[in-house]
PyMOL Python script that loads the backbone (N, CA, C, O; Angstrom):
from pymol import cmd

cmd.read_pdbstr("""\
ATOM      1  N   MET A   1      38.871  33.326  40.868  1.00  0.00           N
ATOM      2  CA  MET A   1      38.354  32.487  41.876  1.00  0.00           C
ATOM      3  C   MET A   1      37.770  32.877  42.498  1.00  0.00           C
ATOM      4  O   MET A   1      38.287  33.921  42.898  1.00  0.00           O
ATOM      5  N   PRO A   2      36.347  32.614  43.185  1.00  0.00           N
ATOM      6  CA  PRO A   2      35.510  33.436  44.204  1.00  0.00           C
ATOM      7  C   PRO A   2      36.148  32.807  45.031  1.00  0.00           C
ATOM      8  O   PRO A   2      36.583  31.655  45.034  1.00  0.00           O
ATOM      9  N   MET A   3      36.211  34.175  46.230  1.00  0.00           N
ATOM     10  CA  MET A   3      36.958  33.799  48.195  1.00  0.00           C
ATOM     11  C   MET A   3      35.302  33.310  48.411  1.00  0.00           C
ATOM     12  O   MET A   3      34.271  33.721  47.878  1.00  0.00           O
ATOM     13  N   LEU A   4      35.555  32.223  49.461  1.00  0.00           N
ATOM     14  CA  LEU A   4      34.850  31.583  50.309  1.00  0.00           C
ATOM     15  C   LEU A   4      34.726  31.679  51.450  1.00  0.00           C
ATOM     16  O   LEU A   4      35.732  31.541  52.145  1.00  0.00           O
ATOM     17  N   GLU A   5      33.488  31.943  52.050  1.00  0.00           N
ATOM     18  CA  GLU A   5      33.258  32.632  53.057  1.00  0.00           C
ATOM     19  C   GLU A   5      34.377  32.303  54.451  1.00  0.00           C
ATOM     20  O   GLU A   5      34.526  33.140  55.341  1.00  0.00           O
ATOM     21  N   ARG A   6      34.946  31.252  54.451  1.00  0.00           N
ATOM     22  CA  ARG A   6      35.954  31.135  55.634  1.00  0.00           C
ATOM     23  C   ARG A   6      37.282  31.798  55.123  1.00  0.00           C
ATOM     24  O   ARG A   6      38.151  32.101  55.940  1.00  0.00           O
ATOM     25  N   ASP A   7      37.428  31.998  53.953  1.00  0.00           N
ATOM     26  CA  ASP A   7      38.558  33.006  53.325  1.00  0.00           C
ATOM     27  C   ASP A   7      38.591  34.799  53.450  1.00  0.00           C
ATOM     28  O   ASP A   7      39.421  35.550  52.936  1.00  0.00           O
ATOM     29  N   LEU A   8      37.402  35.168  54.306  1.00  0.00           N
ATOM     30  CA  LEU A   8      37.073  36.690  54.196  1.00  0.00           C
ATOM     31  C   LEU A   8      38.196  37.124  55.472  1.00  0.00           C
ATOM     32  O   LEU A   8      38.337  36.220  56.295  1.00  0.00           O
ATOM     33  N   THR A   9      38.551  37.677  55.589  1.00  0.00           N
ATOM     34  CA  THR A   9      39.706  38.134  56.773  1.00  0.00           C
ATOM     35  C   THR A   9      38.487  39.160  57.745  1.00  0.00           C
ATOM     36  O   THR A   9      37.372  39.504  57.352  1.00  0.00           O
ATOM     37  N   ASP A  10      38.933  39.381  58.676  1.00  0.00           N
ATOM     38  CA  ASP A  10      37.663  40.305  59.807  1.00  0.00           C
ATOM     39  C   ASP A  10      37.315  41.970  58.967  1.00  0.00           C
ATOM     40  O   ASP A  10      36.332  42.699  58.834  1.00  0.00           O
ATOM     41  N   GLU A  11      39.020  41.989  58.475  1.00  0.00           N
ATOM     42  CA  GLU A  11      38.549  43.533  57.701  1.00  0.00           C
ATOM     43  C   GLU A  11      37.592  43.297  56.699  1.00  0.00           C
ATOM     44  O   GLU A  11      36.478  43.799  56.848  1.00  0.00           O
ATOM     45  N   ASP A  12      37.950  42.290  55.225  1.00  0.00           N
ATOM     46  CA  ASP A  12      36.965  42.084  54.022  1.00  0.00           C
ATOM     47  C   ASP A  12      35.379  42.123  54.897  1.00  0.00           C
ATOM     48  O   ASP A  12      34.583  42.870  54.330  1.00  0.00           O
ATOM     49  N   ARG A  13      34.805  41.422  56.202  1.00  0.00           N
ATOM     50  CA  ARG A  13      33.829  41.713  56.759  1.00  0.00           C
ATOM     51  C   ARG A  13      33.049  42.875  56.958  1.00  0.00           C
ATOM     52  O   ARG A  13      31.831  43.034  56.877  1.00  0.00           O
ATOM     53  N   MET A  14      34.364  44.003  57.353  1.00  0.00           N
ATOM     54  CA  MET A  14      33.586  44.793  58.329  1.00  0.00           C
ATOM     55  C   MET A  14      33.487  46.014  56.463  1.00  0.00           C
ATOM     56  O   MET A  14      32.523  46.678  56.082  1.00  0.00           O
ATOM     57  N   ILE A  15      34.538  45.886  55.935  1.00  0.00           N
ATOM     58  CA  ILE A  15      34.671  46.657  54.385  1.00  0.00           C
ATOM     59  C   ILE A  15      33.267  46.368  53.811  1.00  0.00           C
ATOM     60  O   ILE A  15      32.750  47.286  53.174  1.00  0.00           O
ATOM     61  N   TYR A  16      32.571  45.193  53.954  1.00  0.00           N
ATOM     62  CA  TYR A  16      31.598  44.830  53.524  1.00  0.00           C
ATOM     63  C   TYR A  16      30.499  45.514  53.872  1.00  0.00           C
ATOM     64  O   TYR A  16      29.727  45.964  53.024  1.00  0.00           O
ATOM     65  N   LYS A  17      30.342  45.641  55.032  1.00  0.00           N
ATOM     66  CA  LYS A  17      29.050  45.725  55.712  1.00  0.00           C
ATOM     67  C   LYS A  17      29.033  47.218  55.630  1.00  0.00           C
ATOM     68  O   LYS A  17      27.861  47.591  55.686  1.00  0.00           O
ATOM     69  N   LEU A  18      30.025  48.420  55.498  1.00  0.00           N
ATOM     70  CA  LEU A  18      30.205  49.762  55.504  1.00  0.00           C
ATOM     71  C   LEU A  18      29.906  49.872  54.119  1.00  0.00           C
ATOM     72  O   LEU A  18      29.330  50.911  53.793  1.00  0.00           O
ATOM     73  N   ILE A  19      30.255  48.741  52.900  1.00  0.00           N
ATOM     74  CA  ILE A  19      29.664  49.602  51.886  1.00  0.00           C
ATOM     75  C   ILE A  19      28.207  49.301  51.664  1.00  0.00           C
ATOM     76  O   ILE A  19      27.512  49.818  50.790  1.00  0.00           O
ATOM     77  N   VAL A  20      27.749  48.249  52.708  1.00  0.00           N
ATOM     78  CA  VAL A  20      26.219  47.971  52.377  1.00  0.00           C
ATOM     79  C   VAL A  20      25.606  49.033  53.077  1.00  0.00           C
ATOM     80  O   VAL A  20      24.391  49.075  52.885  1.00  0.00           O
ATOM     81  N   HIS A  21      25.894  49.593  53.559  1.00  0.00           N
ATOM     82  CA  HIS A  21      25.101  50.745  54.772  1.00  0.00           C
ATOM     83  C   HIS A  21      25.536  52.043  54.033  1.00  0.00           C
ATOM     84  O   HIS A  21      24.563  52.787  53.914  1.00  0.00           O
ATOM     85  N   ARG A  22      26.515  52.494  53.572  1.00  0.00           N
ATOM     86  CA  ARG A  22      26.601  53.562  52.530  1.00  0.00           C
ATOM     87  C   ARG A  22      25.633  53.576  51.881  1.00  0.00           C
ATOM     88  O   ARG A  22      24.744  54.423  51.795  1.00  0.00           O
ATOM     89  N   ASN A  23      25.853  52.077  51.113  1.00  0.00           N
ATOM     90  CA  ASN A  23      24.980  52.222  49.729  1.00  0.00           C
ATOM     91  C   ASN A  23      23.045  52.184  50.016  1.00  0.00           C
ATOM     92  O   ASN A  23      22.336  52.505  49.063  1.00  0.00           O
ATOM     93  N   LEU A  24      22.594  51.908  50.927  1.00  0.00           N
ATOM     94  CA  LEU A  24      21.387  52.112  51.949  1.00  0.00           C
ATOM     95  C   LEU A  24      20.793  53.045  51.964  1.00  0.00           C
ATOM     96  O   LEU A  24      19.729  53.405  51.461  1.00  0.00           O
ATOM     97  N   ILE A  25      21.944  53.727  52.941  1.00  0.00           N
ATOM     98  CA  ILE A  25      21.560  55.427  52.992  1.00  0.00           C
ATOM     99  C   ILE A  25      21.098  55.866  51.535  1.00  0.00           C
ATOM    100  O   ILE A  25      19.984  56.204  51.133  1.00  0.00           O
ATOM    101  N   GLY A  26      22.590  55.725  50.725  1.00  0.00           N
ATOM    102  CA  GLY A  26      22.158  56.550  49.277  1.00  0.00           C
ATOM    103  C   GLY A  26      20.700  56.249  48.742  1.00  0.00           C
ATOM    104  O   GLY A  26      19.841  56.986  48.257  1.00  0.00           O
ATOM    105  N   TRP A  27      20.740  54.912  49.006  1.00  0.00           N
ATOM    106  CA  TRP A  27      18.966  54.358  48.424  1.00  0.00           C
ATOM    107  C   TRP A  27      18.596  54.963  49.113  1.00  0.00           C
ATOM    108  O   TRP A  27      18.660  55.992  48.440  1.00  0.00           O
ATOM    109  N   PHE A  28      18.074  55.369  50.300  1.00  0.00           N
ATOM    110  CA  PHE A  28      17.031  55.801  51.049  1.00  0.00           C
ATOM    111  C   PHE A  28      16.580  57.203  50.494  1.00  0.00           C
ATOM    112  O   PHE A  28      15.451  57.446  50.070  1.00  0.00           O
ATOM    113  N   ILE A  29      17.703  58.152  50.564  1.00  0.00           N
ATOM    114  CA  ILE A  29      18.137  59.411  50.068  1.00  0.00           C
ATOM    115  C   ILE A  29      17.380  59.832  48.838  1.00  0.00           C
ATOM    116  O   ILE A  29      16.869  60.913  48.542  1.00  0.00           O
ATOM    117  N   LYS A  30      17.471  58.287  47.984  1.00  0.00           N
ATOM    118  CA  LYS A  30      16.958  59.045  46.873  1.00  0.00           C
ATOM    119  C   LYS A  30      15.341  58.971  47.199  1.00  0.00           C
ATOM    120  O   LYS A  30      14.503  59.836  46.941  1.00  0.00           O
ATOM    121  N   LYS A  31      15.182  57.970  47.701  1.00  0.00           N
ATOM    122  CA  LYS A  31      13.958  57.660  48.009  1.00  0.00           C
ATOM    123  C   LYS A  31      12.996  58.453  48.675  1.00  0.00           C
ATOM    124  O   LYS A  31      11.779  58.550  48.520  1.00  0.00           O
ATOM    125  N   CYS A  32      13.753  58.975  49.411  1.00  0.00           N
ATOM    126  CA  CYS A  32      13.592  60.202  49.962  1.00  0.00           C
ATOM    127  C   CYS A  32      12.550  61.483  48.836  1.00  0.00           C
ATOM    128  O   CYS A  32      11.408  61.926  48.717  1.00  0.00           O
ATOM    129  N   ALA A  33      13.940  61.598  48.224  1.00  0.00           N
ATOM    130  CA  ALA A  33      13.761  62.935  47.119  1.00  0.00           C
ATOM    131  C   ALA A  33      12.767  62.274  46.381  1.00  0.00           C
ATOM    132  O   ALA A  33      12.366  63.142  45.607  1.00  0.00           O
ATOM    133  N   VAL A  34      12.052  61.107  46.141  1.00  0.00           N
ATOM    134  CA  VAL A  34      11.215  60.817  45.007  1.00  0.00           C
ATOM    135  C   VAL A  34       9.951  61.717  45.521  1.00  0.00           C
ATOM    136  O   VAL A  34       9.260  62.387  44.753  1.00  0.00           O
ATOM    137  N   GLN A  35       9.726  61.627  47.095  1.00  0.00           N
ATOM    138  CA  GLN A  35       8.663  62.203  47.539  1.00  0.00           C
ATOM    139  C   GLN A  35       8.724  63.774  48.186  1.00  0.00           C
ATOM    140  O   GLN A  35       7.982  64.224  49.060  1.00  0.00           O
ATOM    141  N   ASN A  36       9.685  64.372  47.583  1.00  0.00           N
ATOM    142  CA  ASN A  36       9.778  65.164  47.656  1.00  0.00           C
ATOM    143  C   ASN A  36      10.512  65.702  49.306  1.00  0.00           C
ATOM    144  O   ASN A  36      10.328  66.792  49.848  1.00  0.00           O
ATOM    145  N   ILE A  37      11.221  64.729  49.737  1.00  0.00           N
ATOM    146  CA  ILE A  37      11.713  65.414  50.820  1.00  0.00           C
ATOM    147  C   ILE A  37      13.321  65.262  50.801  1.00  0.00           C
ATOM    148  O   ILE A  37      13.985  64.375  50.266  1.00  0.00           O
ATOM    149  N   GLN A  38      13.799  66.493  51.611  1.00  0.00           N
ATOM    150  CA  GLN A  38      14.702  67.214  51.110  1.00  0.00           C
ATOM    151  C   GLN A  38      16.001  66.698  52.604  1.00  0.00           C
ATOM    152  O   GLN A  38      16.003  67.189  53.733  1.00  0.00           O
ATOM    153  N   CYS A  39      16.959  65.603  52.067  1.00  0.00           N
ATOM    154  CA  CYS A  39      17.720  65.150  53.527  1.00  0.00           C
ATOM    155  C   CYS A  39      18.959  65.200  52.798  1.00  0.00           C
ATOM    156  O   CYS A  39      19.221  65.309  51.600  1.00  0.00           O
ATOM    157  N   VAL A  40      19.920  65.047  54.251  1.00  0.00           N
ATOM    158  CA  VAL A  40      20.962  64.676  53.747  1.00  0.00           C
ATOM    159  C   VAL A  40      22.134  63.694  53.849  1.00  0.00           C
ATOM    160  O   VAL A  40      21.452  62.789  54.330  1.00  0.00           O
ATOM    161  N   ARG A  41      23.077  63.281  53.794  1.00  0.00           N
ATOM    162  CA  ARG A  41      23.777  62.391  55.221  1.00  0.00           C
ATOM    163  C   ARG A  41      24.253  63.500  55.886  1.00  0.00           C
ATOM    164  O   ARG A  41      24.017  64.682  55.636  1.00  0.00           O
ATOM    165  N   THR A  42      25.062  62.943  56.904  1.00  0.00           N
ATOM    166  CA  THR A  42      26.235  63.238  58.207  1.00  0.00           C
ATOM    167  C   THR A  42      27.251  62.963  57.887  1.00  0.00           C
ATOM    168  O   THR A  42      27.288  62.056  57.055  1.00  0.00           O
ATOM    169  N   THR A  43      28.330  63.437  58.247  1.00  0.00           N
ATOM    170  CA  THR A  43      29.508  62.792  58.374  1.00  0.00           C
ATOM    171  C   THR A  43      30.548  62.735  59.639  1.00  0.00           C
ATOM    172  O   THR A  43      30.724  63.604  60.493  1.00  0.00           O
ATOM    173  N   GLY A  44      30.777  62.278  59.593  1.00  0.00           N
ATOM    174  CA  GLY A  44      31.931  62.272  60.667  1.00  0.00           C
ATOM    175  C   GLY A  44      31.204  61.396  61.705  1.00  0.00           C
ATOM    176  O   GLY A  44      31.009  61.901  62.810  1.00  0.00           O
ATOM    177  N   ASN A  45      30.769  60.105  61.467  1.00  0.00           N
ATOM    178  CA  ASN A  45      30.432  58.870  62.329  1.00  0.00           C
ATOM    179  C   ASN A  45      29.667  59.317  63.738  1.00  0.00           C
ATOM    180  O   ASN A  45      29.775  58.863  64.878  1.00  0.00           O
ATOM    181  N   ASP A  46      28.492  60.864  62.957  1.00  0.00           N
ATOM    182  CA  ASP A  46      27.075  61.510  63.941  1.00  0.00           C
ATOM    183  C   ASP A  46      26.401  60.460  64.226  1.00  0.00           C
ATOM    184  O   ASP A  46      25.728  59.649  63.590  1.00  0.00           O
ATOM    185  N   SER A  47      26.945  60.747  66.172  1.00  0.00           N
ATOM    186  CA  SER A  47      26.213  59.925  66.818  1.00  0.00           C
ATOM    187  C   SER A  47      24.054  60.234  66.632  1.00  0.00           C
ATOM    188  O   SER A  47      23.180  59.616  67.240  1.00  0.00           O
ATOM    189  N   HIS A  48      23.920  61.065  65.874  1.00  0.00           N
ATOM    190  CA  HIS A  48      22.521  61.183  65.955  1.00  0.00           C
ATOM    191  C   HIS A  48      21.554  60.482  64.776  1.00  0.00           C
ATOM    192  O   HIS A  48      20.324  60.530  64.764  1.00  0.00           O
ATOM    193  N   GLY A  49      22.294  59.909  63.921  1.00  0.00           N
ATOM    194  CA  GLY A  49      22.232  59.091  62.643  1.00  0.00           C
ATOM    195  C   GLY A  49      22.762  59.678  61.557  1.00  0.00           C
ATOM    196  O   GLY A  49      23.559  60.617  61.555  1.00  0.00           O
ATOM    197  N   ASP A  50      22.211  58.991  60.437  1.00  0.00           N
ATOM    198  CA  ASP A  50      23.344  58.871  58.855  1.00  0.00           C
ATOM    199  C   ASP A  50      23.174  59.673  58.234  1.00  0.00           C
ATOM    200  O   ASP A  50      24.023  60.143  57.477  1.00  0.00           O
ATOM    201  N   ILE A  51      21.136  60.388  58.459  1.00  0.00           N
ATOM    202  CA  ILE A  51      20.645  60.645  57.601  1.00  0.00           C
ATOM    203  C   ILE A  51      19.927  62.345  58.389  1.00  0.00           C
ATOM    204  O   ILE A  51      19.544  62.217  59.552  1.00  0.00           O
ATOM    205  N   VAL A  52      19.770  63.910  57.705  1.00  0.00           N
ATOM    206  CA  VAL A  52      19.441  64.802  58.272  1.00  0.00           C
ATOM    207  C   VAL A  52      18.384  65.212  57.584  1.00  0.00           C
ATOM    208  O   VAL A  52      18.686  65.627  56.465  1.00  0.00           O
ATOM    209  N   ILE A  53      16.975  65.255  57.908  1.00  0.00           N
ATOM    210  CA  ILE A  53      15.757  66.109  56.984  1.00  0.00           C
ATOM    211  C   ILE A  53      15.796  67.166  57.207  1.00  0.00           C
ATOM    212  O   ILE A  53      16.199  67.544  58.307  1.00  0.00           O
ATOM    213  N   SER A  54      15.517  67.767  56.543  1.00  0.00           N
ATOM    214  CA  SER A  54      15.969  69.111  56.132  1.00  0.00           C
ATOM    215  C   SER A  54      14.787  69.775  56.590  1.00  0.00           C
ATOM    216  O   SER A  54      14.885  70.756  57.327  1.00  0.00           O
ATOM    217  N   ASN A  55      13.487  69.251  56.157  1.00  0.00           N
ATOM    218  CA  ASN A  55      12.245  70.005  57.033  1.00  0.00           C
ATOM    219  C   ASN A  55      11.646  68.774  58.161  1.00  0.00           C
ATOM    220  O   ASN A  55      11.340  67.582  58.159  1.00  0.00           O
ATOM    221  N   PRO A  56      11.719  70.042  59.171  1.00  0.00           N
ATOM    222  CA  PRO A  56      11.299  68.925  60.117  1.00  0.00           C
ATOM    223  C   PRO A  56      10.160  68.652  60.175  1.00  0.00           C
ATOM    224  O   PRO A  56       9.739  67.863  61.020  1.00  0.00           O
ATOM    225  N   GLU A  57       9.147  69.425  59.011  1.00  0.00           N
ATOM    226  CA  GLU A  57       7.559  68.653  59.185  1.00  0.00           C
ATOM    227  C   GLU A  57       7.495  67.383  58.019  1.00  0.00           C
ATOM    228  O   GLU A  57       6.469  66.963  57.483  1.00  0.00           O
ATOM    229  N   ASP A  58       8.594  67.007  57.840  1.00  0.00           N
ATOM    230  CA  ASP A  58       8.801  65.561  57.001  1.00  0.00           C
ATOM    231  C   ASP A  58       8.739  64.465  57.569  1.00  0.00           C
ATOM    232  O   ASP A  58       8.595  63.349  57.069  1.00  0.00           O
ATOM    233  N   GLU A  59       8.884  64.872  59.005  1.00  0.00           N
ATOM    234  CA  GLU A  59       9.711  63.523  59.736  1.00  0.00           C
ATOM    235  C   GLU A  59       8.179  62.566  59.580  1.00  0.00           C
ATOM    236  O   GLU A  59       8.386  61.452  59.098  1.00  0.00           O
ATOM    237  N   SER A  60       6.826  62.840  59.896  1.00  0.00           N
ATOM    238  CA  SER A  60       5.825  62.156  59.442  1.00  0.00           C
ATOM    239  C   SER A  60       6.238  61.214  58.923  1.00  0.00           C
ATOM    240  O   SER A  60       6.474  60.128  59.451  1.00  0.00           O
ATOM    241  N   GLU A  61       6.463  61.721  57.106  1.00  0.00           N
ATOM    242  CA  GLU A  61       6.047  61.526  56.063  1.00  0.00           C
ATOM    243  C   GLU A  61       7.633  60.609  56.197  1.00  0.00           C
ATOM    244  O   GLU A  61       7.435  59.461  55.797  1.00  0.00           O
ATOM    245  N   VAL A  62       8.871  60.781  56.572  1.00  0.00           N
ATOM    246  CA  VAL A  62       9.944  60.081  56.652  1.00  0.00           C
ATOM    247  C   VAL A  62       9.430  58.645  57.417  1.00  0.00           C
ATOM    248  O   VAL A  62       9.640  57.563  56.868  1.00  0.00           O
ATOM    249  N   LYS A  63       8.982  58.702  58.269  1.00  0.00           N
ATOM    250  CA  LYS A  63       8.734  57.701  58.644  1.00  0.00           C
ATOM    251  C   LYS A  63       7.587  56.428  58.348  1.00  0.00           C
ATOM    252  O   LYS A  63       7.907  55.246  58.473  1.00  0.00           O
ATOM    253  N   GLU A  64       6.536  56.768  58.036  1.00  0.00           N
ATOM    254  CA  GLU A  64       5.856  56.388  56.974  1.00  0.00           C
ATOM    255  C   GLU A  64       6.533  55.170  55.671  1.00  0.00           C
ATOM    256  O   GLU A  64       6.230  53.984  55.540  1.00  0.00           O
ATOM    257  N   LEU A  65       7.464  55.959  54.895  1.00  0.00           N
ATOM    258  CA  LEU A  65       7.908  55.796  54.369  1.00  0.00           C
ATOM    259  C   LEU A  65       9.077  54.779  54.758  1.00  0.00           C
ATOM    260  O   LEU A  65       9.435  54.082  53.808  1.00  0.00           O
ATOM    261  N   ILE A  66       9.864  54.512  56.182  1.00  0.00           N
ATOM    262  CA  ILE A  66      10.249  53.688  56.430  1.00  0.00           C
ATOM    263  C   ILE A  66       9.393  52.222  56.679  1.00  0.00           C
ATOM    264  O   ILE A  66       9.621  51.089  56.255  1.00  0.00           O
ATOM    265  N   ARG A  67       8.604  52.610  57.316  1.00  0.00           N
ATOM    266  CA  ARG A  67       7.415  52.072  57.636  1.00  0.00           C
ATOM    267  C   ARG A  67       6.994  50.680  56.298  1.00  0.00           C
ATOM    268  O   ARG A  67       6.865  49.463  56.164  1.00  0.00           O
ATOM    269  N   THR A  68       6.945  51.634  55.762  1.00  0.00           N
ATOM    270  CA  THR A  68       6.284  50.682  54.041  1.00  0.00           C
ATOM    271  C   THR A  68       7.477  49.442  53.631  1.00  0.00           C
ATOM    272  O   THR A  68       7.318  48.234  53.454  1.00  0.00           O
ATOM    273  N   ILE A  69       8.877  50.407  53.558  1.00  0.00           N
ATOM    274  CA  ILE A  69       9.881  50.023  53.233  1.00  0.00           C
ATOM    275  C   ILE A  69      10.346  48.359  54.163  1.00  0.00           C
ATOM    276  O   ILE A  69      10.769  47.267  53.783  1.00  0.00           O
ATOM    277  N   GLN A  70      10.056  48.830  55.220  1.00  0.00           N
ATOM    278  CA  GLN A  70       9.812  47.473  55.716  1.00  0.00           C
ATOM    279  C   GLN A  70       9.023  46.558  55.763  1.00  0.00           C
ATOM    280  O   GLN A  70       9.312  45.364  55.679  1.00  0.00           O
ATOM    281  N   LYS A  71       7.674  47.144  55.938  1.00  0.00           N
ATOM    282  CA  LYS A  71       6.614  46.216  55.035  1.00  0.00           C
ATOM    283  C   LYS A  71       7.044  45.461  53.849  1.00  0.00           C
ATOM    284  O   LYS A  71       6.676  44.291  53.742  1.00  0.00           O
ATOM    285  N   GLN A  72       7.705  45.946  53.042  1.00  0.00           N
ATOM    286  CA  GLN A  72       7.896  45.474  51.472  1.00  0.00           C
ATOM    287  C   GLN A  72       8.871  44.189  51.586  1.00  0.00           C
ATOM    288  O   GLN A  72       8.553  43.027  51.331  1.00  0.00           O
ATOM    289  N   TYR A  73      10.634  44.847  52.202  1.00  0.00           N
ATOM    290  CA  TYR A  73      11.415  43.911  52.519  1.00  0.00           C
ATOM    291  C   TYR A  73      11.497  42.848  53.930  1.00  0.00           C
ATOM    292  O   TYR A  73      12.388  42.022  54.125  1.00  0.00           O
ATOM    293  N   ASN A  74      10.559  43.065  54.646  1.00  0.00           N
ATOM    294  CA  ASN A  74      10.517  42.510  55.541  1.00  0.00           C
ATOM    295  C   ASN A  74       9.205  42.263  56.001  1.00  0.00           C
ATOM    296  O   ASN A  74       8.790  42.939  56.942  1.00  0.00           O
ATOM    297  N   PRO A  75       8.154  41.003  55.249  1.00  0.00           N
ATOM    298  CA  PRO A  75       7.159  41.097  55.220  1.00  0.00           C
ATOM    299  C   PRO A  75       6.904  39.613  56.484  1.00  0.00           C
ATOM    300  O   PRO A  75       7.603  38.621  56.693  1.00  0.00           O
ATOM    301  N   GLU A  76       5.472  40.120  57.160  1.00  0.00           N
ATOM    302  CA  GLU A  76       5.364  39.253  58.307  1.00  0.00           C
ATOM    303  C   GLU A  76       4.666  37.466  58.322  1.00  0.00           C
ATOM    304  O   GLU A  76       4.628  36.826  59.373  1.00  0.00           O
TER     305      GLU A  76
END
""", "prot")
cmd.dss("prot")
cmd.show_as("cartoon", "prot")
cmd.util.cbc("prot")
cmd.orient("prot")
């Protein structure tokens, strides 16, 4: 029997958001790898972000990749 939205606990909602976030970061790292951009996931709730780009020169390519993904999934 499927759980209804009203049956979810606060913890269930938090877990769901964390799973989505984890999967999104992993998916983005794979997208970067396809573009030959090396990056790694951070650990310990790093206040600087979730991903570290290995080569600072790739920053503009990463930003362009983010813009492309935003346009694809959030069309105006």
